[in-house]
N, CA, C and O atoms as a CHARMM CRD file, in Angstrom:
* protein
*
  332
    1    1 UNK  N    -28.46300 -70.48400  60.14500 PROA 1      0.00000
    2    1 UNK  CA   -29.89600 -70.65600  60.28600 PROA 1      0.00000
    3    1 UNK  C    -30.63800 -69.33800  60.08100 PROA 1      0.00000
    4    1 UNK  O    -31.74500 -69.36100  59.54400 PROA 1      0.00000
    5    2 UNK  N    -30.09600 -68.20600  60.47400 PROA 2      0.00000
    6    2 UNK  CA   -30.80800 -66.94000  60.31900 PROA 2      0.00000
    7    2 UNK  C    -31.11600 -66.33500  61.67100 PROA 2      0.00000
    8    2 UNK  O    -30.62900 -66.79400  62.70500 PROA 2      0.00000
    9    3 UNK  N    -31.92100 -65.31300  61.64500 PROA 3      0.00000
   10    3 UNK  CA   -32.27800 -64.61000  62.88600 PROA 3      0.00000
   11    3 UNK  C    -33.16800 -65.48400  63.75300 PROA 3      0.00000
   12    3 UNK  O    -34.07300 -66.16400  63.27000 PROA 3      0.00000
   13    4 UNK  N    -32.88500 -65.44600  65.03600 PROA 4      0.00000
   14    4 UNK  CA   -33.70300 -66.21600  65.96300 PROA 4      0.00000
   15    4 UNK  C    -34.84700 -65.35400  66.45200 PROA 4      0.00000
   16    4 UNK  O    -34.64900 -64.18900  66.79300 PROA 4      0.00000
   17    5 UNK  N    -36.02300 -65.90900  66.48700 PROA 5      0.00000
   18    5 UNK  CA   -37.19700 -65.17400  66.92800 PROA 5      0.00000
   19    5 UNK  C    -37.60300 -65.55600  68.33100 PROA 5      0.00000
   20    5 UNK  O    -36.83200 -66.17600  69.06300 PROA 5      0.00000
   21    6 UNK  N    -38.80800 -65.18900  68.70400 PROA 6      0.00000
   22    6 UNK  CA   -39.28300 -65.50500  70.04700 PROA 6      0.00000
   23    6 UNK  C    -39.39100 -67.00000  70.32400 PROA 6      0.00000
   24    6 UNK  O    -39.42300 -67.41300  71.48300 PROA 6      0.00000
   25    7 UNK  N    -39.44900 -67.81000  69.27800 PROA 7      0.00000
   26    7 UNK  CA   -39.59600 -69.25000  69.49300 PROA 7      0.00000
   27    7 UNK  C    -38.26500 -69.96600  69.29700 PROA 7      0.00000
   28    7 UNK  O    -38.20500 -70.97600  68.59500 PROA 7      0.00000
   29    8 UNK  N    -37.19500 -69.45300  69.91100 PROA 8      0.00000
   30    8 UNK  CA   -35.87400 -70.05800  69.75600 PROA 8      0.00000
   31    8 UNK  C    -35.60100 -71.14800  70.78400 PROA 8      0.00000
   32    8 UNK  O    -34.45000 -71.52600  71.00000 PROA 8      0.00000
   33    9 UNK  N    -36.65500 -71.65400  71.42000 PROA 9      0.00000
   34    9 UNK  CA   -36.49500 -72.74500  72.35800 PROA 9      0.00000
   35    9 UNK  C    -36.46400 -72.31800  73.80900 PROA 9      0.00000
   36    9 UNK  O    -36.50700 -73.16800  74.69800 PROA 9      0.00000
   37   10 UNK  N    -36.39000 -71.02800  74.07400 PROA 10     0.00000
   38   10 UNK  CA   -36.36700 -70.54600  75.44600 PROA 10     0.00000
   39   10 UNK  C    -37.78300 -70.22100  75.87400 PROA 10     0.00000
   40   10 UNK  O    -38.50500 -69.50300  75.18100 PROA 10     0.00000
   41   11 UNK  N    -38.17200 -70.75000  77.00800 PROA 11     0.00000
   42   11 UNK  CA   -39.51300 -70.48600  77.53200 PROA 11     0.00000
   43   11 UNK  C    -39.36900 -69.58100  78.74100 PROA 11     0.00000
   44   11 UNK  O    -38.79500 -69.98000  79.75300 PROA 11     0.00000
   45   12 UNK  N    -39.88600 -68.36700  78.64300 PROA 12     0.00000
   46   12 UNK  CA   -39.81800 -67.40600  79.74100 PROA 12     0.00000
   47   12 UNK  C    -41.06400 -67.50500  80.58700 PROA 12     0.00000
   48   12 UNK  O    -42.16500 -67.61800  80.05000 PROA 12     0.00000
   49   13 UNK  N    -40.91600 -67.46600  81.90900 PROA 13     0.00000
   50   13 UNK  CA   -42.11200 -67.54800  82.76300 PROA 13     0.00000
   51   13 UNK  C    -42.93400 -66.27000  82.64900 PROA 13     0.00000
   52   13 UNK  O    -42.38800 -65.16800  82.60100 PROA 13     0.00000
   53   14 UNK  N    -44.23000 -66.43200  82.60800 PROA 14     0.00000
   54   14 UNK  CA   -45.13000 -65.29000  82.53400 PROA 14     0.00000
   55   14 UNK  C    -45.59400 -64.94000  83.94400 PROA 14     0.00000
   56   14 UNK  O    -45.79100 -65.83500  84.76500 PROA 14     0.00000
   57   15 UNK  N    -45.77000 -63.66100  84.23700 PROA 15     0.00000
   58   15 UNK  CA   -46.26900 -63.29100  85.57000 PROA 15     0.00000
   59   15 UNK  C    -47.69400 -63.76300  85.75400 PROA 15     0.00000
   60   15 UNK  O    -48.47800 -63.81600  84.80700 PROA 15     0.00000
   61   16 UNK  N    -48.01000 -64.10100  86.97300 PROA 16     0.00000
   62   16 UNK  CA   -49.34900 -64.58000  87.29100 PROA 16     0.00000
   63   16 UNK  C    -50.26400 -63.36400  87.43900 PROA 16     0.00000
   64   16 UNK  O    -50.18400 -62.63300  88.42600 PROA 16     0.00000
   65   17 UNK  N    -51.12500 -63.16000  86.45900 PROA 17     0.00000
   66   17 UNK  CA   -51.97800 -61.98000  86.45800 PROA 17     0.00000
   67   17 UNK  C    -53.33800 -62.23000  87.09300 PROA 17     0.00000
   68   17 UNK  O    -54.12100 -61.29800  87.28100 PROA 17     0.00000
   69   18 UNK  N    -53.61800 -63.47000  87.42100 PROA 18     0.00000
   70   18 UNK  CA   -54.91400 -63.76500  88.01600 PROA 18     0.00000
   71   18 UNK  C    -54.91700 -63.40300  89.49200 PROA 18     0.00000
   72   18 UNK  O    -53.92500 -63.58500  90.19700 PROA 18     0.00000
   73   19 UNK  N    -56.05600 -62.88600  89.94400 PROA 19     0.00000
   74   19 UNK  CA   -56.19600 -62.58200  91.36400 PROA 19     0.00000
   75   19 UNK  C    -56.44100 -63.88600  92.11400 PROA 19     0.00000
   76   19 UNK  O    -57.01700 -64.81700  91.55200 PROA 19     0.00000
   77   20 UNK  N    -56.02400 -63.96800  93.35300 PROA 20     0.00000
   78   20 UNK  CA   -56.40700 -65.13300  94.15000 PROA 20     0.00000
   79   20 UNK  C    -57.93600 -65.20900  94.24900 PROA 20     0.00000
   80   20 UNK  O    -58.62100 -64.18800  94.17600 PROA 20     0.00000
   81   21 UNK  N    -58.45200 -66.40200  94.41300 PROA 21     0.00000
   82   21 UNK  CA   -59.89600 -66.60900  94.41100 PROA 21     0.00000
   83   21 UNK  C    -60.59000 -65.77800  95.48300 PROA 21     0.00000
   84   21 UNK  O    -61.68000 -65.25400  95.25400 PROA 21     0.00000
   85   22 UNK  N    -59.97300 -65.65600  96.64000 PROA 22     0.00000
   86   22 UNK  CA   -60.57900 -64.90800  97.74000 PROA 22     0.00000
   87   22 UNK  C    -60.73000 -63.43100  97.37500 PROA 22     0.00000
   88   22 UNK  O    -61.78500 -62.84000  97.60600 PROA 22     0.00000
   89   23 UNK  N    -59.67200 -62.82900  96.80000 PROA 23     0.00000
   90   23 UNK  CA   -59.73400 -61.42800  96.41800 PROA 23     0.00000
   91   23 UNK  C    -60.66900 -61.21700  95.23800 PROA 23     0.00000
   92   23 UNK  O    -61.35900 -60.20000  95.17600 PROA 23     0.00000
   93   24 UNK  N    -60.70300 -62.15800  94.30300 PROA 24     0.00000
   94   24 UNK  CA   -61.58100 -62.02500  93.14700 PROA 24     0.00000
   95   24 UNK  C    -63.04000 -62.04200  93.58300 PROA 24     0.00000
   96   24 UNK  O    -63.85000 -61.25600  93.09000 PROA 24     0.00000
   97   25 UNK  N    -63.37200 -62.93300  94.50200 PROA 25     0.00000
   98   25 UNK  CA   -64.75100 -63.00500  94.98900 PROA 25     0.00000
   99   25 UNK  C    -65.10000 -61.73300  95.75500 PROA 25     0.00000
  100   25 UNK  O    -66.21100 -61.21700  95.64100 PROA 25     0.00000
  101   26 UNK  N    -64.15700 -61.23700  96.52600 PROA 26     0.00000
  102   26 UNK  CA   -64.38900 -60.01400  97.28800 PROA 26     0.00000
  103   26 UNK  C    -64.59700 -58.83300  96.34000 PROA 26     0.00000
  104   26 UNK  O    -65.48500 -58.00800  96.55500 PROA 26     0.00000
  105   27 UNK  N    -63.77600 -58.75600  95.29500 PROA 27     0.00000
  106   27 UNK  CA   -63.90600 -57.67500  94.32400 PROA 27     0.00000
  107   27 UNK  C    -65.21400 -57.74600  93.56700 PROA 27     0.00000
  108   27 UNK  O    -65.82500 -56.71400  93.28600 PROA 27     0.00000
  109   28 UNK  N    -65.65400 -58.95300  93.23100 PROA 28     0.00000
  110   28 UNK  CA   -66.91700 -59.11600  92.52000 PROA 28     0.00000
  111   28 UNK  C    -68.08900 -58.73200  93.41900 PROA 28     0.00000
  112   28 UNK  O    -69.07100 -58.15800  92.94900 PROA 28     0.00000
  113   29 UNK  N    -67.98800 -59.04400  94.70000 PROA 29     0.00000
  114   29 UNK  CA   -69.06900 -58.70100  95.61900 PROA 29     0.00000
  115   29 UNK  C    -69.09900 -57.19900  95.87400 PROA 29     0.00000
  116   29 UNK  O    -70.16700 -56.64200  96.12400 PROA 29     0.00000
  117   30 UNK  N    -67.95500 -56.53800  95.81400 PROA 30     0.00000
  118   30 UNK  CA   -67.88300 -55.12300  96.12300 PROA 30     0.00000
  119   30 UNK  C    -68.25100 -54.26000  94.92500 PROA 30     0.00000
  120   30 UNK  O    -68.74600 -53.14900  95.11700 PROA 30     0.00000
  121   31 UNK  N    -68.03300 -54.71900  93.70700 PROA 31     0.00000
  122   31 UNK  CA   -68.20700 -53.89500  92.51400 PROA 31     0.00000
  123   31 UNK  C    -69.60400 -53.28800  92.38000 PROA 31     0.00000
  124   31 UNK  O    -69.68900 -52.08000  92.15700 PROA 31     0.00000
  125   32 UNK  N    -70.69800 -54.03200  92.50000 PROA 32     0.00000
  126   32 UNK  CA   -72.00300 -53.41800  92.29900 PROA 32     0.00000
  127   32 UNK  C    -72.45800 -52.54400  93.47300 PROA 32     0.00000
  128   32 UNK  O    -73.44500 -51.82000  93.34800 PROA 32     0.00000
  129   33 UNK  N    -71.76900 -52.59700  94.58800 PROA 33     0.00000
  130   33 UNK  CA   -72.20300 -51.87500  95.77800 PROA 33     0.00000
  131   33 UNK  C    -72.03100 -50.36300  95.63500 PROA 33     0.00000
  132   33 UNK  O    -72.65600 -49.61100  96.38300 PROA 33     0.00000
  133   34 UNK  N    -71.20500 -49.89600  94.69900 PROA 34     0.00000
  134   34 UNK  CA   -70.99800 -48.47000  94.52600 PROA 34     0.00000
  135   34 UNK  C    -69.66800 -48.04700  95.09600 PROA 34     0.00000
  136   34 UNK  O    -68.70700 -48.81600  95.06600 PROA 34     0.00000
  137   35 UNK  N    -69.59500 -46.83300  95.61700 PROA 35     0.00000
  138   35 UNK  CA   -68.30100 -46.34500  96.12400 PROA 35     0.00000
  139   35 UNK  C    -67.82600 -47.14600  97.33000 PROA 35     0.00000
  140   35 UNK  O    -68.62000 -47.58900  98.16100 PROA 35     0.00000
  141   36 UNK  N    -66.50600 -47.31900  97.40200 PROA 36     0.00000
  142   36 UNK  CA   -65.94500 -48.10100  98.49100 PROA 36     0.00000
  143   36 UNK  C    -65.88500 -47.27300  99.77600 PROA 36     0.00000
  144   36 UNK  O    -65.85300 -46.04300  99.73500 PROA 36     0.00000
  145   37 UNK  N    -65.87200 -47.94700 100.88100 PROA 37     0.00000
  146   37 UNK  CA   -65.80600 -47.24200 102.16100 PROA 37     0.00000
  147   37 UNK  C    -64.36300 -46.85400 102.44800 PROA 37     0.00000
  148   37 UNK  O    -63.43000 -47.37400 101.83600 PROA 37     0.00000
  149   38 UNK  N    -64.19700 -45.93400 103.38800 PROA 38     0.00000
  150   38 UNK  CA   -62.84700 -45.51400 103.77100 PROA 38     0.00000
  151   38 UNK  C    -62.05900 -46.68400 104.34700 PROA 38     0.00000
  152   38 UNK  O    -60.85800 -46.80300 104.10400 PROA 38     0.00000
  153   39 UNK  N    -62.72100 -47.54000 105.10300 PROA 39     0.00000
  154   39 UNK  CA   -62.03200 -48.68200 105.71400 PROA 39     0.00000
  155   39 UNK  C    -61.48000 -49.61600 104.64100 PROA 39     0.00000
  156   39 UNK  O    -60.35400 -50.10200 104.75900 PROA 39     0.00000
  157   40 UNK  N    -62.27500 -49.87100 103.58600 PROA 40     0.00000
  158   40 UNK  CA   -61.80800 -50.73900 102.50300 PROA 40     0.00000
  159   40 UNK  C    -60.62200 -50.11500 101.78300 PROA 40     0.00000
  160   40 UNK  O    -59.64300 -50.79500 101.47400 PROA 40     0.00000
  161   41 UNK  N    -60.71700 -48.82600 101.52100 PROA 41     0.00000
  162   41 UNK  CA   -59.63400 -48.13700 100.83300 PROA 41     0.00000
  163   41 UNK  C    -58.35300 -48.16200 101.66900 PROA 41     0.00000
  164   41 UNK  O    -57.27000 -48.40100 101.13400 PROA 41     0.00000
  165   42 UNK  N    -58.47100 -47.91800 102.97600 PROA 42     0.00000
  166   42 UNK  CA   -57.29800 -47.95200 103.84900 PROA 42     0.00000
  167   42 UNK  C    -56.70600 -49.35300 103.93000 PROA 42     0.00000
  168   42 UNK  O    -55.48600 -49.51600 103.96000 PROA 42     0.00000
  169   43 UNK  N    -57.57600 -50.36800 103.96700 PROA 43     0.00000
  170   43 UNK  CA   -57.08300 -51.75000 104.02000 PROA 43     0.00000
  171   43 UNK  C    -56.31600 -52.08800 102.74900 PROA 43     0.00000
  172   43 UNK  O    -55.23800 -52.68000 102.80900 PROA 43     0.00000
  173   44 UNK  N    -56.87500 -51.71100 101.58600 PROA 44     0.00000
  174   44 UNK  CA   -56.18600 -51.99100 100.32800 PROA 44     0.00000
  175   44 UNK  C    -54.87700 -51.20800 100.22900 PROA 44     0.00000
  176   44 UNK  O    -53.87900 -51.72900  99.73100 PROA 44     0.00000
  177   45 UNK  N    -54.87700 -49.97100 100.69800 PROA 45     0.00000
  178   45 UNK  CA   -53.66400 -49.15100 100.66700 PROA 45     0.00000
  179   45 UNK  C    -52.59400 -49.74400 101.58600 PROA 45     0.00000
  180   45 UNK  O    -51.41900 -49.79500 101.22000 PROA 45     0.00000
  181   46 UNK  N    -52.99500 -50.18900 102.77000 PROA 46     0.00000
  182   46 UNK  CA   -52.03900 -50.80200 103.69400 PROA 46     0.00000
  183   46 UNK  C    -51.44000 -52.06800 103.08000 PROA 46     0.00000
  184   46 UNK  O    -50.24000 -52.31300 103.20700 PROA 46     0.00000
  185   47 UNK  N    -52.26800 -52.86500 102.41800 PROA 47     0.00000
  186   47 UNK  CA   -51.78400 -54.08300 101.76800 PROA 47     0.00000
  187   47 UNK  C    -50.79000 -53.72400 100.66100 PROA 47     0.00000
  188   47 UNK  O    -49.73800 -54.35100 100.53400 PROA 47     0.00000
  189   48 UNK  N    -51.12900 -52.72000  99.87200 PROA 48     0.00000
  190   48 UNK  CA   -50.24100 -52.29100  98.79700 PROA 48     0.00000
  191   48 UNK  C    -48.89200 -51.82500  99.35300 PROA 48     0.00000
  192   48 UNK  O    -47.84300 -52.19300  98.82500 PROA 48     0.00000
  193   49 UNK  N    -48.92000 -51.02000 100.41200 PROA 49     0.00000
  194   49 UNK  CA   -47.67700 -50.50800 100.98600 PROA 49     0.00000
  195   49 UNK  C    -46.83200 -51.62700 101.58800 PROA 49     0.00000
  196   49 UNK  O    -45.60500 -51.59300 101.50500 PROA 49     0.00000
  197   50 UNK  N    -47.49300 -52.63000 102.20300 PROA 50     0.00000
  198   50 UNK  CA   -46.74300 -53.78500 102.72100 PROA 50     0.00000
  199   50 UNK  C    -46.02700 -54.50900 101.58700 PROA 50     0.00000
  200   50 UNK  O    -44.84900 -54.84600 101.70500 PROA 50     0.00000
  201   51 UNK  N    -46.74500 -54.74900 100.48200 PROA 51     0.00000
  202   51 UNK  CA   -46.15200 -55.44500  99.34900 PROA 51     0.00000
  203   51 UNK  C    -45.04300 -54.61500  98.71400 PROA 51     0.00000
  204   51 UNK  O    -44.03300 -55.16400  98.27300 PROA 51     0.00000
  205   52 UNK  N    -45.22200 -53.29900  98.66400 PROA 52     0.00000
  206   52 UNK  CA   -44.20200 -52.43200  98.10200 PROA 52     0.00000
  207   52 UNK  C    -42.92600 -52.47500  98.94000 PROA 52     0.00000
  208   52 UNK  O    -41.82700 -52.57400  98.39500 PROA 52     0.00000
  209   53 UNK  N    -43.07000 -52.40000 100.26100 PROA 53     0.00000
  210   53 UNK  CA   -41.89000 -52.47500 101.13300 PROA 53     0.00000
  211   53 UNK  C    -41.20500 -53.82600 101.02800 PROA 53     0.00000
  212   53 UNK  O    -39.97700 -53.90600 101.07100 PROA 53     0.00000
  213   54 UNK  N    -41.98700 -54.88700 100.89100 PROA 54     0.00000
  214   54 UNK  CA   -41.42000 -56.22200 100.72600 PROA 54     0.00000
  215   54 UNK  C    -40.62300 -56.30900  99.42800 PROA 54     0.00000
  216   54 UNK  O    -39.54200 -56.89600  99.39400 PROA 54     0.00000
  217   55 UNK  N    -41.16300 -55.72200  98.36000 PROA 55     0.00000
  218   55 UNK  CA   -40.46700 -55.73800  97.07400 PROA 55     0.00000
  219   55 UNK  C    -39.17800 -54.92700  97.14300 PROA 55     0.00000
  220   55 UNK  O    -38.16100 -55.32800  96.57600 PROA 55     0.00000
  221   56 UNK  N    -39.21500 -53.79100  97.83200 PROA 56     0.00000
  222   56 UNK  CA   -38.00200 -52.98000  97.97100 PROA 56     0.00000
  223   56 UNK  C    -36.92800 -53.73200  98.75900 PROA 56     0.00000
  224   56 UNK  O    -35.74900 -53.69300  98.40900 PROA 56     0.00000
  225   57 UNK  N    -37.34600 -54.41300  99.82200 PROA 57     0.00000
  226   57 UNK  CA   -36.38800 -55.17800 100.62300 PROA 57     0.00000
  227   57 UNK  C    -35.77800 -56.30800  99.79800 PROA 57     0.00000
  228   57 UNK  O    -34.57900 -56.57100  99.89500 PROA 57     0.00000
  229   58 UNK  N    -36.59000 -56.97000  98.99700 PROA 58     0.00000
  230   58 UNK  CA   -36.08700 -58.04100  98.13800 PROA 58     0.00000
  231   58 UNK  C    -35.09200 -57.48300  97.12900 PROA 58     0.00000
  232   58 UNK  O    -34.04800 -58.08800  96.88500 PROA 58     0.00000
  233   59 UNK  N    -35.40800 -56.34100  96.54600 PROA 59     0.00000
  234   59 UNK  CA   -34.50600 -55.73600  95.57300 PROA 59     0.00000
  235   59 UNK  C    -33.16900 -55.36700  96.22500 PROA 59     0.00000
  236   59 UNK  O    -32.11200 -55.52700  95.61400 PROA 59     0.00000
  237   60 UNK  N    -33.21700 -54.87700  97.45800 PROA 60     0.00000
  238   60 UNK  CA   -31.97300 -54.54000  98.15300 PROA 60     0.00000
  239   60 UNK  C    -31.12400 -55.77900  98.41500 PROA 60     0.00000
  240   60 UNK  O    -29.89700 -55.71900  98.34900 PROA 60     0.00000
  241   61 UNK  N    -31.77600 -56.90400  98.71300 PROA 61     0.00000
  242   61 UNK  CA   -31.01600 -58.13200  98.95200 PROA 61     0.00000
  243   61 UNK  C    -30.42400 -58.67000  97.66100 PROA 61     0.00000
  244   61 UNK  O    -29.31200 -59.19700  97.65000 PROA 61     0.00000
  245   62 UNK  N    -31.17900 -58.53300  96.56300 PROA 62     0.00000
  246   62 UNK  CA   -30.74400 -59.11700  95.29600 PROA 62     0.00000
  247   62 UNK  C    -29.70000 -58.24400  94.60200 PROA 62     0.00000
  248   62 UNK  O    -28.76700 -58.76300  93.99000 PROA 62     0.00000
  249   63 UNK  N    -29.85200 -56.91800  94.69500 PROA 63     0.00000
  250   63 UNK  CA   -28.93500 -56.00400  94.01200 PROA 63     0.00000
  251   63 UNK  C    -28.37000 -54.99700  95.01400 PROA 63     0.00000
  252   63 UNK  O    -28.75800 -53.82900  94.99000 PROA 63     0.00000
  253   64 UNK  N    -27.46600 -55.42600  95.88800 PROA 64     0.00000
  254   64 UNK  CA   -27.00500 -54.52700  96.95300 PROA 64     0.00000
  255   64 UNK  C    -26.30300 -53.27500  96.43900 PROA 64     0.00000
  256   64 UNK  O    -26.45900 -52.21400  97.04300 PROA 64     0.00000
  257   65 UNK  N    -25.54600 -53.35100  95.36500 PROA 65     0.00000
  258   65 UNK  CA   -24.82500 -52.16900  94.88800 PROA 65     0.00000
  259   65 UNK  C    -25.80300 -51.12500  94.35400 PROA 65     0.00000
  260   65 UNK  O    -25.68000 -49.93700  94.65300 PROA 65     0.00000
  261   66 UNK  N    -26.76200 -51.57500  93.57200 PROA 66     0.00000
  262   66 UNK  CA   -27.76200 -50.66300  93.03200 PROA 66     0.00000
  263   66 UNK  C    -28.60100 -50.06100  94.15400 PROA 66     0.00000
  264   66 UNK  O    -28.93900 -48.87700  94.12700 PROA 66     0.00000
  265   67 UNK  N    -28.92800 -50.88200  95.12600 PROA 67     0.00000
  266   67 UNK  CA   -29.72600 -50.40800  96.25900 PROA 67     0.00000
  267   67 UNK  C    -28.95400 -49.35600  97.04700 PROA 67     0.00000
  268   67 UNK  O    -29.53800 -48.37100  97.50000 PROA 67     0.00000
  269   68 UNK  N    -27.65100 -49.55300  97.21300 PROA 68     0.00000
  270   68 UNK  CA   -26.84200 -48.57000  97.93900 PROA 68     0.00000
  271   68 UNK  C    -26.80400 -47.25600  97.16900 PROA 68     0.00000
  272   68 UNK  O    -26.91200 -46.18000  97.75700 PROA 68     0.00000
  273   69 UNK  N    -26.65000 -47.34900  95.85700 PROA 69     0.00000
  274   69 UNK  CA   -26.63600 -46.13100  95.04300 PROA 69     0.00000
  275   69 UNK  C    -27.97600 -45.41100  95.13300 PROA 69     0.00000
  276   69 UNK  O    -28.01900 -44.18200  95.19100 PROA 69     0.00000
  277   70 UNK  N    -29.07100 -46.17000  95.14700 PROA 70     0.00000
  278   70 UNK  CA   -30.39900 -45.55800  95.27000 PROA 70     0.00000
  279   70 UNK  C    -30.55000 -44.87800  96.62500 PROA 70     0.00000
  280   70 UNK  O    -31.11400 -43.78700  96.71000 PROA 70     0.00000
  281   71 UNK  N    -30.05000 -45.51400  97.69100 PROA 71     0.00000
  282   71 UNK  CA   -30.10600 -44.88600  99.01900 PROA 71     0.00000
  283   71 UNK  C    -29.30300 -43.59500  99.04700 PROA 71     0.00000
  284   71 UNK  O    -29.72900 -42.60800  99.64600 PROA 71     0.00000
  285   72 UNK  N    -28.12800 -43.60100  98.39400 PROA 72     0.00000
  286   72 UNK  CA   -27.30400 -42.39500  98.34700 PROA 72     0.00000
  287   72 UNK  C    -28.01200 -41.27600  97.58800 PROA 72     0.00000
  288   72 UNK  O    -27.98400 -40.12200  98.01600 PROA 72     0.00000
  289   73 UNK  N    -28.64300 -41.60800  96.46900 PROA 73     0.00000
  290   73 UNK  CA   -29.38600 -40.58600  95.71200 PROA 73     0.00000
  291   73 UNK  C    -30.52700 -40.02500  96.53400 PROA 73     0.00000
  292   73 UNK  O    -30.76200 -38.81600  96.53300 PROA 73     0.00000
  293   74 UNK  N    -31.24300 -40.89900  97.24200 PROA 74     0.00000
  294   74 UNK  CA   -32.35100 -40.44600  98.09000 PROA 74     0.00000
  295   74 UNK  C    -31.83300 -39.54900  99.21400 PROA 74     0.00000
  296   74 UNK  O    -32.45900 -38.53700  99.52900 PROA 74     0.00000
  297   75 UNK  N    -30.71000 -39.90200  99.81700 PROA 75     0.00000
  298   75 UNK  CA   -30.13300 -39.08100 100.88000 PROA 75     0.00000
  299   75 UNK  C    -29.73600 -37.71000 100.34200 PROA 75     0.00000
  300   75 UNK  O    -29.91600 -36.69500 101.01500 PROA 75     0.00000
  301   76 UNK  N    -29.19500 -37.68700  99.12100 PROA 76     0.00000
  302   76 UNK  CA   -28.82200 -36.40400  98.52500 PROA 76     0.00000
  303   76 UNK  C    -30.06000 -35.55400  98.25600 PROA 76     0.00000
  304   76 UNK  O    -30.04900 -34.34400  98.48100 PROA 76     0.00000
  305   77 UNK  N    -31.12000 -36.18600  97.77800 PROA 77     0.00000
  306   77 UNK  CA   -32.36500 -35.44000  97.55400 PROA 77     0.00000
  307   77 UNK  C    -32.88900 -34.86700  98.86300 PROA 77     0.00000
  308   77 UNK  O    -33.35000 -33.72600  98.90700 PROA 77     0.00000
  309   78 UNK  N    -32.81800 -35.65500  99.92300 PROA 78     0.00000
  310   78 UNK  CA   -33.32400 -35.17800 101.20900 PROA 78     0.00000
  311   78 UNK  C    -32.45500 -34.03700 101.74800 PROA 78     0.00000
  312   78 UNK  O    -32.98100 -33.11000 102.36500 PROA 78     0.00000
  313   79 UNK  N    -31.15000 -34.08400 101.53000 PROA 79     0.00000
  314   79 UNK  CA   -30.26800 -33.02000 102.00700 PROA 79     0.00000
  315   79 UNK  C    -30.48300 -31.72000 101.23900 PROA 79     0.00000
  316   79 UNK  O    -30.33200 -30.63600 101.80100 PROA 79     0.00000
  317   80 UNK  N    -30.83300 -31.82100  99.96500 PROA 80     0.00000
  318   80 UNK  CA   -30.96600 -30.61800  99.13900 PROA 80     0.00000
  319   80 UNK  C    -32.40100 -30.11400  99.07300 PROA 80     0.00000
  320   80 UNK  O    -32.66300 -29.10400  98.41900 PROA 80     0.00000
  321   81 UNK  N    -33.32500 -30.78100  99.72600 PROA 81     0.00000
  322   81 UNK  CA   -34.73900 -30.36200  99.68700 PROA 81     0.00000
  323   81 UNK  C    -34.93300 -29.14100 100.56900 PROA 81     0.00000
  324   81 UNK  O    -34.45000 -29.10200 101.70100 PROA 81     0.00000
  325   82 UNK  N    -35.64200 -28.14400 100.05000 PROA 82     0.00000
  326   82 UNK  CA   -35.92300 -26.92300 100.81100 PROA 82     0.00000
  327   82 UNK  C    -37.31200 -27.01700 101.42200 PROA 82     0.00000
  328   82 UNK  O    -38.26700 -27.33400 100.71400 PROA 82     0.00000
  329   83 UNK  N    -37.45100 -26.75300 102.70700 PROA 83     0.00000
  330   83 UNK  CA   -38.75900 -26.77700 103.36600 PROA 83     0.00000
  331   83 UNK  C    -39.47400 -25.50700 103.14500 PROA 83     0.00000
  332   83 UNK  O    -40.59500 -25.33800 103.62400 PROA 83     0.00000
């Protein structure tokens, strides 16, 4: 048949890039107001860090060997870091 292209019958799921309606409305209401407040920035940062930690925990559960190697590399970096 020849080389198979992107349309070889396999359908890959696309990531959901849309914001939830609640966050989209909040972002639209905040945009014209100007600079964000410290409280808003801290809230968004806390949310980001929660999601990041959740993703790291999921990765450790899914790929335990890779996660262990990453922990070992991090431990080595911490041992060799000069204050």
